[in-house]
N, CA, C and O atoms as CSV, one atom per row, in Angstrom:
chain,resi,resn,atom,element,x,y,z
A,1,MET,N,N,-126.713,118.972,142.309
A,1,MET,CA,C,-125.635,118.951,143.261
A,1,MET,C,C,-125.837,117.892,143.993
A,1,MET,O,O,-126.965,117.418,144.133
A,2,THR,N,N,-124.554,117.290,144.662
A,2,THR,CA,C,-124.791,116.137,145.597
A,2,THR,C,C,-124.455,116.480,146.890
A,2,THR,O,O,-123.365,117.003,147.123
A,3,HIS,N,N,-125.365,116.220,147.872
A,3,HIS,CA,C,-125.105,116.404,149.262
A,3,HIS,C,C,-124.856,114.967,149.821
A,3,HIS,O,O,-125.208,113.946,149.231
A,4,ILE,N,N,-124.214,114.998,151.016
A,4,ILE,CA,C,-123.950,113.924,151.812
A,4,ILE,C,C,-124.766,114.104,153.164
A,4,ILE,O,O,-124.884,115.189,153.733
A,5,GLN,N,N,-125.285,112.970,153.585
A,5,GLN,CA,C,-126.098,112.709,154.724
A,5,GLN,C,C,-125.654,111.583,155.388
A,5,GLN,O,O,-125.092,110.643,154.826
A,6,HIS,N,N,-125.940,111.667,156.815
A,6,HIS,CA,C,-125.526,110.568,157.763
A,6,HIS,C,C,-126.511,109.497,157.414
A,6,HIS,O,O,-127.653,109.884,157.165
A,7,ASN,N,N,-126.294,108.386,157.362
A,7,ASN,CA,C,-127.166,107.146,157.306
A,7,ASN,C,C,-127.402,106.567,158.706
A,7,ASN,O,O,-126.506,105.960,159.294
A,8,ALA,N,N,-128.693,106.773,159.263
A,8,ALA,CA,C,-128.760,106.561,160.698
A,8,ALA,C,C,-129.099,105.078,160.729
A,8,ALA,O,O,-129.522,104.660,161.807
A,9,GLY,N,N,-128.993,104.288,159.809
A,9,GLY,CA,C,-129.165,102.831,159.796
A,9,GLY,C,C,-127.969,102.068,159.861
A,9,GLY,O,O,-127.997,100.850,160.038
A,10,ASP,N,N,-126.626,102.898,159.691
A,10,ASP,CA,C,-125.225,102.088,159.460
A,10,ASP,C,C,-124.411,102.957,160.315
A,10,ASP,O,O,-123.978,104.075,160.038
A,11,ASP,N,N,-124.259,102.249,161.447
A,11,ASP,CA,C,-123.410,102.822,162.520
A,11,ASP,C,C,-121.955,102.410,162.326
A,11,ASP,O,O,-121.096,102.723,163.151
A,12,SER,N,N,-121.690,101.713,161.240
A,12,SER,CA,C,-120.328,101.273,161.089
A,12,SER,C,C,-119.356,102.099,160.494
A,12,SER,O,O,-118.152,101.870,160.603
A,13,VAL,N,N,-119.992,103.386,159.648
A,13,VAL,CA,C,-119.177,104.520,159.299
A,13,VAL,C,C,-119.753,105.716,159.788
A,13,VAL,O,O,-120.913,106.035,159.527
A,14,ARG,N,N,-119.036,106.347,160.444
A,14,ARG,CA,C,-119.198,107.949,160.941
A,14,ARG,C,C,-118.158,108.902,160.449
A,14,ARG,O,O,-116.967,109.055,160.721
A,15,LEU,N,N,-118.813,109.366,159.810
A,15,LEU,CA,C,-118.087,110.645,159.170
A,15,LEU,C,C,-118.186,111.904,159.954
A,15,LEU,O,O,-119.325,112.084,160.383
A,16,THR,N,N,-117.453,112.694,160.222
A,16,THR,CA,C,-117.643,114.074,160.901
A,16,THR,C,C,-118.415,114.935,159.961
A,16,THR,O,O,-118.545,114.519,158.810
A,17,ARG,N,N,-118.922,116.026,160.277
A,17,ARG,CA,C,-119.604,117.226,159.516
A,17,ARG,C,C,-118.557,117.371,158.396
A,17,ARG,O,O,-118.761,117.077,157.218
A,18,ARG,N,N,-117.382,117.872,158.918
A,18,ARG,CA,C,-116.255,118.601,157.782
A,18,ARG,C,C,-116.003,117.592,156.737
A,18,ARG,O,O,-115.938,117.868,155.540
A,19,GLU,N,N,-115.845,116.254,157.301
A,19,GLU,CA,C,-115.685,115.070,156.318
A,19,GLU,C,C,-116.645,114.888,155.419
A,19,GLU,O,O,-116.303,114.699,154.251
A,20,LEU,N,N,-118.054,114.906,155.774
A,20,LEU,CA,C,-119.045,114.792,154.888
A,20,LEU,C,C,-119.022,116.038,153.910
A,20,LEU,O,O,-119.285,115.822,152.727
A,21,GLU,N,N,-118.750,117.216,154.284
A,21,GLU,CA,C,-118.691,118.372,153.639
A,21,GLU,C,C,-117.495,118.274,152.398
A,21,GLU,O,O,-117.735,118.557,151.224
A,22,ILE,N,N,-116.294,117.861,152.859
A,22,ILE,CA,C,-115.391,117.764,152.201
A,22,ILE,C,C,-115.690,116.679,151.059
A,22,ILE,O,O,-115.488,117.005,149.890
A,23,LEU,N,N,-116.143,115.460,151.350
A,23,LEU,CA,C,-116.379,114.403,150.685
A,23,LEU,C,C,-117.537,114.893,149.637
A,23,LEU,O,O,-117.577,114.377,148.520
A,24,ALA,N,N,-118.349,115.763,149.966
A,24,ALA,CA,C,-119.379,116.156,148.994
A,24,ALA,C,C,-118.752,117.097,147.870
A,24,ALA,O,O,-119.137,117.069,146.701
A,25,LEU,N,N,-117.774,117.909,148.333
A,25,LEU,CA,C,-117.080,118.741,147.260
A,25,LEU,C,C,-116.232,117.843,146.398
A,25,LEU,O,O,-116.162,118.188,145.218
A,26,ILE,N,N,-115.680,116.935,146.694
A,26,ILE,CA,C,-114.578,115.955,146.333
A,26,ILE,C,C,-115.552,115.414,145.183
A,26,ILE,O,O,-115.292,115.729,144.021
A,27,ILE,N,N,-116.675,114.602,145.466
A,27,ILE,CA,C,-117.594,113.987,144.651
A,27,ILE,C,C,-117.940,114.965,143.498
A,27,ILE,O,O,-118.070,114.495,142.368
A,28,GLU,N,N,-118.071,116.064,143.672
A,28,GLU,CA,C,-118.652,116.960,142.716
A,28,GLU,C,C,-117.596,117.408,141.639
A,28,GLU,O,O,-117.863,118.067,140.634
A,29,GLY,N,N,-116.311,116.930,142.020
A,29,GLY,CA,C,-115.220,116.947,140.966
A,29,GLY,C,C,-114.174,117.961,141.340
A,29,GLY,O,O,-113.295,118.216,140.517
A,30,HIS,N,N,-114.191,118.579,142.539
A,30,HIS,CA,C,-113.182,119.625,142.741
A,30,HIS,C,C,-111.796,118.951,143.225
A,30,HIS,O,O,-111.740,117.838,143.748
A,31,SER,N,N,-110.890,119.632,143.020
A,31,SER,CA,C,-109.446,119.328,143.426
A,31,SER,C,C,-109.286,119.610,144.932
A,31,SER,O,O,-109.998,120.471,145.449
A,32,SER,N,N,-108.367,118.911,145.674
A,32,SER,CA,C,-108.042,119.118,147.017
A,32,SER,C,C,-107.655,120.654,147.137
A,32,SER,O,O,-107.906,121.255,148.182
A,33,LYS,N,N,-107.107,121.221,146.177
A,33,LYS,CA,C,-106.685,122.608,146.433
A,33,LYS,C,C,-108.061,123.478,146.318
A,33,LYS,O,O,-108.346,124.324,147.165
A,34,HIS,N,N,-108.842,123.207,145.252
A,34,HIS,CA,C,-110.008,124.028,145.124
A,34,HIS,C,C,-110.901,123.913,146.526
A,34,HIS,O,O,-111.350,124.846,147.192
A,35,VAL,N,N,-111.017,122.489,146.768
A,35,VAL,CA,C,-111.701,122.567,148.124
A,35,VAL,C,C,-111.266,123.233,149.346
A,35,VAL,O,O,-112.048,123.766,150.133
A,36,GLY,N,N,-109.735,123.182,149.519
A,36,GLY,CA,C,-109.333,123.874,150.597
A,36,GLY,C,C,-109.288,125.588,150.283
A,36,GLY,O,O,-109.087,126.349,151.229
A,37,ASP,N,N,-109.475,126.088,148.984
A,37,ASP,CA,C,-109.765,127.392,148.914
A,37,ASP,C,C,-111.162,127.769,149.026
A,37,ASP,O,O,-111.449,128.955,149.192
A,38,LEU,N,N,-112.210,126.723,148.938
A,38,LEU,CA,C,-113.285,127.016,149.190
A,38,LEU,C,C,-113.889,127.264,150.866
A,38,LEU,O,O,-114.778,127.931,151.395
A,39,LEU,N,N,-112.808,126.282,151.310
A,39,LEU,CA,C,-113.305,126.071,152.889
A,39,LEU,C,C,-112.411,126.936,153.799
A,39,LEU,O,O,-112.484,126.992,155.027
A,40,PHE,N,N,-111.452,127.682,152.901
A,40,PHE,CA,C,-110.402,128.420,153.517
A,40,PHE,C,C,-109.499,127.876,154.772
A,40,PHE,O,O,-109.295,128.415,155.860
A,41,VAL,N,N,-108.981,126.501,154.205
A,41,VAL,CA,C,-107.961,125.824,154.853
A,41,VAL,C,C,-106.908,125.393,153.735
A,41,VAL,O,O,-107.131,125.680,152.559
A,42,SER,N,N,-105.779,124.712,154.108
A,42,SER,CA,C,-104.821,124.341,153.155
A,42,SER,C,C,-105.039,123.029,152.420
A,42,SER,O,O,-105.716,122.135,152.929
A,43,LYS,N,N,-104.580,122.932,151.459
A,43,LYS,CA,C,-104.537,121.557,150.442
A,43,LYS,C,C,-104.183,120.401,151.496
A,43,LYS,O,O,-104.873,119.382,151.523
A,44,ARG,N,N,-103.120,120.573,152.342
A,44,ARG,CA,C,-102.621,119.639,153.208
A,44,ARG,C,C,-103.700,119.232,154.097
A,44,ARG,O,O,-103.819,118.047,154.409
A,45,THR,N,N,-104.567,120.210,154.568
A,45,THR,CA,C,-105.736,119.976,155.617
A,45,THR,C,C,-106.738,119.012,154.935
A,45,THR,O,O,-107.180,118.034,155.538
A,46,ILE,N,N,-107.098,119.327,153.609
A,46,ILE,CA,C,-108.052,118.663,152.826
A,46,ILE,C,C,-107.581,117.226,152.523
A,46,ILE,O,O,-108.371,116.282,152.510
A,47,ASP,N,N,-106.207,117.093,152.269
A,47,ASP,CA,C,-105.687,115.690,152.239
A,47,ASP,C,C,-105.805,114.866,153.351
A,47,ASP,O,O,-106.038,113.657,153.336
A,48,PHE,N,N,-105.589,115.759,154.557
A,48,PHE,CA,C,-105.498,114.933,155.885
A,48,PHE,C,C,-107.056,114.200,156.115
A,48,PHE,O,O,-107.310,113.039,156.437
A,49,HIS,N,N,-107.887,115.227,155.851
A,49,HIS,CA,C,-109.452,114.842,156.072
A,49,HIS,C,C,-109.723,113.790,154.948
A,49,HIS,O,O,-110.589,112.979,155.277
A,50,LEU,N,N,-109.190,113.603,153.686
A,50,LEU,CA,C,-109.415,112.705,152.671
A,50,LEU,C,C,-108.815,111.176,153.403
A,50,LEU,O,O,-109.414,110.101,153.379
A,51,ASP,N,N,-107.601,111.425,153.975
A,51,ASP,CA,C,-107.093,109.993,154.450
A,51,ASP,C,C,-107.920,109.443,155.453
A,51,ASP,O,O,-108.020,108.222,155.580
A,52,ASN,N,N,-108.592,110.335,156.259
A,52,ASN,CA,C,-109.263,109.688,157.444
A,52,ASN,C,C,-110.591,109.369,156.762
A,52,ASN,O,O,-111.181,108.401,157.241
A,53,ILE,N,N,-111.223,110.043,155.657
A,53,ILE,CA,C,-112.401,109.432,155.048
A,53,ILE,C,C,-112.170,108.202,154.456
A,53,ILE,O,O,-112.934,107.251,154.625
A,54,TYR,N,N,-111.043,108.145,153.684
A,54,TYR,CA,C,-110.499,106.884,152.803
A,54,TYR,C,C,-110.549,105.665,153.886
A,54,TYR,O,O,-111.113,104.600,153.633
A,55,GLN,N,N,-109.844,105.966,155.218
A,55,GLN,CA,C,-109.545,105.019,156.151
A,55,GLN,C,C,-111.175,104.485,156.740
A,55,GLN,O,O,-111.460,103.291,156.822
A,56,LYS,N,N,-111.899,105.329,157.021
A,56,LYS,CA,C,-113.357,105.116,157.391
A,56,LYS,C,C,-114.116,104.155,156.408
A,56,LYS,O,O,-114.812,103.184,156.706
A,57,LEU,N,N,-113.850,104.597,155.307
A,57,LEU,CA,C,-114.746,103.867,154.332
A,57,LEU,C,C,-113.800,102.618,153.624
A,57,LEU,O,O,-114.180,101.883,152.713
A,58,GLN,N,N,-112.692,102.591,154.185
A,58,GLN,CA,C,-111.817,101.377,153.702
A,58,GLN,C,C,-111.739,101.421,152.235
A,58,GLN,O,O,-112.034,100.420,151.582
A,59,VAL,N,N,-111.353,102.541,151.659
A,59,VAL,CA,C,-111.010,102.596,150.206
A,59,VAL,C,C,-109.734,103.250,150.106
A,59,VAL,O,O,-109.095,103.579,151.106
A,60,LYS,N,N,-109.301,103.471,148.794
A,60,LYS,CA,C,-107.928,103.886,148.551
A,60,LYS,C,C,-107.836,105.185,147.747
A,60,LYS,O,O,-106.783,105.821,147.690
A,61,ASN,N,N,-109.020,105.586,147.092
A,61,ASN,CA,C,-108.985,106.583,146.165
A,61,ASN,C,C,-110.513,107.345,146.104
A,61,ASN,O,O,-111.516,106.943,146.694
A,62,ARG,N,N,-110.448,108.198,145.488
A,62,ARG,CA,C,-111.985,109.103,145.320
A,62,ARG,C,C,-112.915,108.327,144.557
A,62,ARG,O,O,-114.094,108.443,144.891
A,63,MET,N,N,-112.676,107.652,143.718
A,63,MET,CA,C,-113.736,106.824,142.804
A,63,MET,C,C,-114.228,105.836,143.910
A,63,MET,O,O,-115.448,105.772,144.059
A,64,GLN,N,N,-113.468,105.089,144.672
A,64,GLN,CA,C,-113.892,104.065,145.470
A,64,GLN,C,C,-114.522,104.787,146.648
A,64,GLN,O,O,-115.463,104.268,147.249
A,65,ALA,N,N,-114.100,105.797,146.944
A,65,ALA,CA,C,-114.946,106.579,148.131
A,65,ALA,C,C,-116.382,107.060,147.643
A,65,ALA,O,O,-117.304,107.140,148.455
A,66,LEU,N,N,-116.544,107.361,146.372
A,66,LEU,CA,C,-117.767,107.628,145.871
A,66,LEU,C,C,-118.556,106.471,145.785
A,66,LEU,O,O,-119.724,106.533,146.170
A,67,GLN,N,N,-117.957,105.110,145.204
A,67,GLN,CA,C,-118.905,103.873,145.286
A,67,GLN,C,C,-119.185,103.574,146.580
A,67,GLN,O,O,-120.318,103.144,146.797
A,68,SER,N,N,-118.380,103.703,147.567
A,68,SER,CA,C,-118.546,103.212,148.818
A,68,SER,C,C,-119.633,104.067,149.706
A,68,SER,O,O,-120.435,103.584,150.505
A,69,ALA,N,N,-119.465,105.459,149.372
A,69,ALA,CA,C,-120.519,106.381,150.059
A,69,ALA,C,C,-121.917,105.971,149.400
A,69,ALA,O,O,-122.946,105.970,150.075
A,70,THR,N,N,-121.901,105.638,148.110
A,70,THR,CA,C,-123.257,105.398,147.635
A,70,THR,C,C,-123.942,104.114,148.057
A,70,THR,O,O,-125.133,103.962,148.328
A,71,ARG,N,N,-122.896,103.156,148.061
A,71,ARG,CA,C,-123.340,101.738,148.641
A,71,ARG,C,C,-124.156,101.937,150.122
A,71,ARG,O,O,-125.275,101.508,150.403
A,72,LEU,N,N,-123.271,102.695,150.941
A,72,LEU,CA,C,-123.800,102.915,152.312
A,72,LEU,C,C,-124.889,103.976,152.353
A,72,LEU,O,O,-125.258,104.287,153.486
A,73,GLY,N,N,-125.498,104.615,151.281
A,73,GLY,CA,C,-126.492,105.465,151.470
A,73,GLY,C,C,-126.030,106.804,152.064
A,73,GLY,O,O,-126.919,107.462,152.604
A,74,LEU,N,N,-124.870,107.287,152.057
A,74,LEU,CA,C,-124.328,108.387,152.458
A,74,LEU,C,C,-124.650,109.489,151.612
A,74,LEU,O,O,-124.649,110.637,152.057
A,75,LEU,N,N,-124.986,109.171,150.167
A,75,LEU,CA,C,-125.173,110.139,149.159
A,75,LEU,C,C,-126.609,110.645,149.011
A,75,LEU,O,O,-127.417,109.728,149.157
A,76,ALA,N,N,-127.148,111.798,148.773
A,76,ALA,CA,C,-128.510,112.023,148.377
A,76,ALA,C,C,-128.471,113.042,147.154
A,76,ALA,O,O,-128.027,114.184,147.271
A,77,GLU,N,N,-128.883,112.616,146.193
A,77,GLU,CA,C,-129.018,113.540,144.965
A,77,GLU,C,C,-130.099,114.454,145.128
A,77,GLU,O,O,-131.204,114.087,145.528
A,78,THR,N,N,-129.803,115.692,144.818
A,78,THR,CA,C,-130.759,116.750,144.878
A,78,THR,C,C,-130.346,117.724,143.702
A,78,THR,O,O,-129.195,118.017,143.378
A,79,GLU,N,N,-131.509,118.157,143.141
A,79,GLU,CA,C,-131.378,119.082,141.925
A,79,GLU,C,C,-131.076,120.554,142.375
A,79,GLU,O,O,-130.937,121.441,141.533
């Protein structure tokens, strides 16, 4: 399972707790609709958060978000 964590050493990217939660679920391969269902919000709300995440990470899609989060040390792999 992938967890997202704040990188204390990098103040240039600040994701909210909810954005981190959504990013973790998206990186696990869940669709926006499924993430919305899991978090009891609409797909539109998830897409809104994803847009904010993409802007903060300066990326355009999920794959780039994964790569950027990995490079910035926002991802922590756990078993």
